[in-house]
N, C-alpha and C positions, 0 to 999 in steps of 0.2 A: 539472564543472559542479555547481551545488548548487541544489536546489529545496526550499523550506520552505513549509508550509501550516499555519497555526494557527487553531483555532476554540475559543471558549469554549463549554463545555457546562454547562448547569445541572443537574448531577448529581455525585455524589461520584466521585473518581478511581478507586475500586474498581469502581464500576458501568461507568465508561467502559472500563476495562480488561477487565472481564468480558464486554463486547460482543465483543471480539476473540477471546475464548475459546469463543464459541458454535460448536457444530459446523457451523452454516451461515453463519458470519460472512462468509467469502469470497464466498458466493453473494450475500449482501446487499450486498456492496461492488462487485460487477461491474456497471458501468452497462449499461443495456439495449442500448445501441448498440455494445457491444463484443461481438465474436464470440469469446467465450472458453469453452473446455470444460476442466473440471477432470478431469484424468486421475488425479492422486493428491493427496489432501489431506495438508497438514502439520499437525502438533500443535505449536502455538507454545510449549507448555510443555516441549517436548523439543528441546534443543539438538542439532542434527544431523538433525532431521526435515526432509524435503524435500517440497515441493509441485511438482507438474508440471502445467503449464497449456499447452494448445494453443490458438492463436488465429490469426486471419488479420490481419496488419498491413495497414492501409488497405483491409481487406476483400478483399485479393488474396493477399498473400504468406503461405503457411502457416509458422508459427513455433511451436517448442516452447520453453517457458521453464521452467527448472529453478532453484528458489530454495531455499536452505537456511537454517534458522533457526540463527543464530549467538550469540544472547544472549537471555536471559529473566530479567527482574527485576520480578516483579509487586509492586504495581500501577503500577509506574513506567515500564517500557520493555520492548520486545522488538525484535529486529532480524533481518532477512533479507538474504541476499546472493545475487546471481544467480550460479549455477554455470555455466549455459549459457543462451543466449537472444539476444534482439534487440539488446542493448546491448554495447558493449565492456566496460563494468563497470557495476554497479548495487548500491549499499548503501542499505538503507532502515531508518531507525530510527523506530519508532512510540513516541512519548513521551507520557506522561500526567503532568501536574503539577497540584498543587493550585492552586486560584484562589479569590479572595474569593467568586465567584459559583458555585463548583463545581470545575470542572477545565478545564484547557486541553489539548486534543489537538493535538499537534505531530508532523507527519510531516517528517522530514529525509531528503532523498534525495541521495546524492552518485553522479553517474553520468557515464559517458563515452559519447557517442553512437557508433553503429557508423560504419564507413567513414571513419575518421580525420578529416582536415581537411574532407572533404565533409560528414561528419555534424556537425562543429562549425558549419559554415556553414548547414546545414539546421535545426539545433536550434532557434534562436529562431522560425523560421517554422512548422515542422511538429511538432517533438517537444515543446517546452515548452508550447505551447497545448494539446496533447492531454493532457499530464500535468496541467495546471491544471484543465481540464474534468473529468478523471477524479477528481481529488482534491476538487474542489468537490462532486461527486456523492457520494464516499465520506464526506466530513465531514458532509454533510447527512443521509445515511442513518444514520450513527452517532449524530449529535445527536438525530434523531427517535426512535431506539430508546431511548437513554439518558434522554431527557426524558419518555418515556411512562411512566405509572404501571404498575406490575406488577399 
């Protein structure tokens, strides 16, 4: 399955990319309704760096998510891939492209839900809406930071 979210941000691509390099970027991107605890922070500038996040799916099921950074091309793109976690597979590209009004932030996620065909059936009802809500929050947080004067 593929999920794509794009947002025009009125800031240079370098600033949009720089947001993701902040030490507390992930903290800023975790929606308040998510029960997520950062066990280990990743350095997006280091390919092979891993983030470990513990959270409760649907507020009940404890899950540990390990993601590894697999590509870094500033100020254009970085990528992370799930090593272990709640999905059968997850590859997330964070792309920043120039735009007439500043930059476009584009998140591209290729994922396979857990539980094989059951997950495929559940994805449109439970997984995709949750991803959409989370990335709506993430793009809003990024846009607000990037468009605020320093």
